[in-house]
C-alpha positions in Angstrom: 0.0 0.1 0.0 1.5 3.3 -1.1 1.4 6.6 0.6 -2.4 7.9 1.5 -3.7 10.3 -1.0 -5.2 13.6 0.6 -7.6 15.8 -1.3 -7.3 19.3 -0.3 -10.3 21.5 -1.3 -9.5 25.0 -0.5 -10.4 28.0 -2.6 -7.7 30.3 -1.1 -4.5 29.5 -3.2 -1.9 30.3 -0.6 -3.6 28.3 2.1 -4.1 25.5 -0.4 -0.5 25.4 -1.6 0.9 25.5 2.1 -1.3 22.5 3.1 -0.5 20.5 0.1 3.2 21.2 0.7 3.3 20.3 4.4 1.4 17.0 3.5 3.8 16.0 0.8 6.7 16.9 3.0 5.1 14.5 5.5 5.1 11.7 3.0 1.6 12.0 1.7 0.2 12.4 -1.8 -1.7 15.4 -2.2 -4.2 16.7 -4.8 -5.0 20.4 -4.5 -8.4 21.6 -5.9 -10.0 25.1 -5.8 -13.9 24.3 -5.8 -16.7 21.9 -4.8 -17.1 20.1 -8.0 -13.4 19.4 -8.3 -13.3 18.2 -4.7 -16.3 15.7 -5.6 -14.3 14.4 -8.8 -11.1 14.1 -6.8 -12.8 12.4 -3.6 -14.5 9.8 -5.9 -11.2 8.6 -7.6 -9.6 6.7 -4.8 -8.6 9.3 -2.3 -8.0 8.5 1.5 -9.1 11.5 3.0 -10.7 14.9 2.1 -9.6 18.2 3.6 -12.6 20.3 3.0 -13.1 24.1 3.2 -16.8 25.1 3.9 -16.6 28.2 1.8 -16.1 26.5 -1.5 -17.3 28.2 -4.6 -19.5 25.9 -7.0 -20.7 23.4 -4.4 -19.8 24.7 -0.8 -18.2 22.3 1.8 -21.6 21.4 3.3 -23.0 20.2 -0.3 -20.0 18.3 -1.0 -19.9 16.3 2.3 -23.7 15.8 2.0 -23.3 14.4 -1.5 -20.3 12.1 -0.6 -22.4 10.5 2.3 -25.5 10.4 0.1 -23.3 8.2 -2.4 -22.4 6.2 0.8 -18.6 7.0 0.4 -16.8 6.4 3.7 -14.2 8.8 2.8 -12.9 10.6 6.1 -13.4 14.4 6.0 -11.6 17.1 7.9 -13.4 20.3 7.5 -11.8 23.8 7.4 -13.7 26.8 8.1 -13.1 30.7 8.8 -16.4 30.6 11.0 -16.3 29.4 14.7 -20.1 29.2 15.0 -21.2 26.2 17.1 -24.1 25.7 14.6 -21.5 25.2 11.7 -19.6 22.8 13.8 -22.7 20.6 14.6 -24.0 20.9 11.0 -20.7 19.7 9.7 -20.6 16.5 12.0 -24.2 15.8 11.1 -23.2 15.5 7.8 -20.4 13.1 8.5 -17.2 15.1 9.1 -14.6 13.3 11.1 -13.1 16.4 12.4 -13.0 20.2 12.2 -10.4 22.9 12.2 -11.1 26.5 12.4 -8.8 29.2 10.6 -6.3 30.6 11.4 -4.6 27.1 11.9 -1.1 25.7 12.0 -0.4 23.5 9.0 1.3 21.0 11.3 -1.7 20.7 13.5 -3.9 20.0 10.3 -1.4 17.1 9.2 -1.4 15.7 12.7 -5.2 15.7 12.6 -5.1 14.0 9.3 -3.0 11.3 10.7 -5.1 11.0 13.9 -8.2 10.4 11.5 -6.5 8.0 9.2 -5.3 6.0 12.1 -8.9 6.0 13.5 -10.2 4.8 10.1 -7.6 2.3 9.5 -6.4 4.0 6.4 -2.8 5.1 7.5 0.1 3.6 5.6 3.7 3.9 6.1 5.0 6.1 3.2 7.8 4.5 1.3 11.2 6.4 1.9 12.3 8.3 -1.2 15.7 8.7 -2.4 16.6 11.4 -5.0 19.5 10.8 -7.3 21.0 13.8 -9.3 24.4 12.6 -10.6 27.0 12.6 -7.7 24.3 13.8 -5.1 21.9 11.6 -3.3 19.1 13.1 -1.2 17.5 10.4 1.2 14.4 12.0 2.5 13.7 9.2 5.0 17.1 9.5 6.6 17.3 13.2 6.0 20.7 12.7 4.6 22.6 14.1 1.6 25.5 12.2 0.1 28.1 13.0 -2.6 29.6 10.0 -4.0 28.3 7.9 -1.4 29.9 10.0 1.4 27.4 11.6 3.9 27.5 15.5 3.8 26.9 17.1 7.2 23.9 19.6 6.8 21.8 21.2 9.6 18.2 20.7 9.6 17.3 23.9 7.9 20.1 23.3 5.1 18.6 19.9 4.5 15.2 21.1 4.1 16.2 23.9 1.9 18.1 21.4 -0.5 15.1 19.0 -0.4 12.7 21.7 -1.3 14.8 22.9 -4.4 15.4 19.2 -5.5 11.8 18.3 -5.2 11.1 21.2 -7.9 14.4 20.5 -10.0 14.3 22.7 -13.0 11.8 25.2 -11.6 13.0 28.6 -10.3 11.7 29.3 -6.7 11.5 32.8 -5.5 13.2 33.6 -2.2 9.8 34.6 -0.9 8.4 31.0 -1.7 11.4 29.4 -0.1 11.1 31.5 3.0 7.4 30.4 3.3 8.0 26.6 2.4 11.2 26.0 4.6 11.0 28.5 7.3 7.1 28.9 7.6 4.9 31.9 7.2 5.4 33.0 11.0 9.2 33.6 10.4 10.2 37.1 11.1 13.6 37.1 9.1 14.1 38.6 5.5 15.0 37.0 2.4 18.7 37.5 3.0 18.3 34.4 5.3 17.8 32.2 2.2 21.1 33.5 0.4 23.0 32.8 3.6 21.6 29.1 3.8 22.3 28.7 0.0 25.9 29.8 0.4 26.4 27.2 3.1 24.6 24.6 1.1 26.8 25.1 -1.8 30.0 24.9 0.2 29.1 21.5 1.3 27.5 19.9 -1.8 29.4 21.7 -4.9 33.0 21.2 -6.1 33.1 24.9 -7.0 30.7 26.9 -4.9 31.5 30.0 -7.2 30.3 28.2 -10.2 27.5 25.8 -8.8 26.0 23.5 -11.4 23.5 22.3 -9.2 21.9 25.1 -7.0 21.8 28.1 -9.5 21.1 31.7 -8.9 18.0 33.3 -10.7 19.3 36.9 -10.6 16.6 39.4 -9.0 14.3 36.2 -8.2 15.7 33.2 -6.5 17.1 29.8 -7.1 16.7 26.8 -9.1 18.1 23.3 -8.7 19.3 22.0 -12.2 19.9 18.2 -12.8 23.4 17.4 -13.4 
């Protein structure tokens, strides 16, 4: 059994992307959708759990949950809402929601709730460890290790997280702001120079010539891009 597939149905793009990112970082497969009809289609296609925002366009979260339960689908549902009214929570649970999270929330809390619901429903599976290979460089997600020519490179936790984020998006330029949000989190109070400092340290550890790096390349005026060697 592979990694559980989680559908993230949220019309707010940054929130949707942030949740999908944290789920993937924790070993889940995440499908992100922006409206109720897409949530229904994705949920009917072998998903293991649905993270469902109430305020979706098209069909709202209540309609989506009502439809899935009418179809007798036992897909676990974790509902998200910006409203804290008790009535909304009662309606959500009556429609078959398994858990309920009120905004604003911590992405880590949502992932923890997802794991708890999957355990209760007997759907949790241990994700297979992933090893990314790029020429001389090997990145072991499960062990959180980077190796060059088979020899482990000592990286600090944040350096490894930065390397992994870049490697997962090989060939795609990521802005400094994006890297700050994904690696340091939205609540980080530092500035974008933090990314530059960590990239320099990273290059010094994994590149043969840090002055002319073939792997982590600078996209001037924007950010960085991981290039397959």
